N, C-alpha and C positions, 0 to 999 in steps of 0.2 A: 504494500500500500504506500503510494507516494503522494505527498501533498502537492496539489496544483492549485494555484490561486487563479480563479476565473470569476467572471461576473455571472450573474444568473442568466443573462442573455446568451453568453458564450456556452454555458452548460446546456441550456435548452437546445441551442442550435447544434451542438455536438451530438446530442442523444435523442432528439426527436426524429428518429430514422424510420419508424414504422407507425402504423395506425394503433398498434398496441401500446406503444410508448407514450404517445401524445397525452392520453388521459392521465397517466401516471405523473407526467411532468406538469400537467394542469393542476393536479392535486398538490404537488410540491409548491407551485407558484401561489396557490390559494393559501397554503400554510404560511408562506412568507408574507402574504398580504395581511393575514390575520394577526401575526405577531407584530407587524408594523403598525397596524391599527391600535394595538395595545401600547404602543410607544417603544417597543423593543426594536431599536434600529442599529445597534452596535453588537456584533457577534460574528461567529464563524459556524458554517455547516461542514460537517464531515459526511461525505456521501460515499457509500461503499456497497459491496455485494454484487450480485450478478448483473444488476442494471448497468454498472460501469465496467465491470471486469470482462463480461462476455458480450460486448457491444454487437458483435456480428454473429452471435450464437443462433442456432436454429430455433431453440425454444424461446418464446417471447417471455420477457420478465413479467412478474405479477405485481411487483412493488419496487420501491426504492428505499434503501435503508439510510436514514438521516439521523445524525446526532447533532444537536444544536447547542452551542455554547454562547451565552449572552451575558451581558452585564446587568445587574440589578438596576432598576430604574431609580434615579436620584429622588424622585417623588415618593418612593417607598423605602426609606432608609432602615426601618426596623424590621426584624424578621417576621413578626406577626402580621404586619401589613402586607409584606411581600407574599407570605404563604396564603393569606386571604385572597390576594389578587390572583395568584396562580390557581388556587382551588375554585375560584369563581368562573374559571374558563376551562373546564375539563375537555371541551370540544377542541381546544387548541393544545393542551399540555398532557393529556393522558393518552398513552400509546393505544389502548383499546378503542378509544374514540377515533383516533386518526387512521388506524390500520383498516384497510378495505375501502377507503373513500375513493 
């Protein structure tokens, strides 16, 4: 696994190769839109698994694995406020809610 710094546009342009991949990438972009709406604009995504490793494989990918690291919002400096904000958006932050979209 090698880190590559790319923009979201570059990532989508590189991997939107088939009709099976486009909805997966749309879901990824929707996730990015949602976290930006919440004010999370500084961070890094690690993207891995067959979606990026087997770009030209015969079997179409079913999902993309993403780990997102971001900074706590300055407007939520204490832990309780931060946890409350995260817990109030399970559709964005809980794996079970995101998987399969």
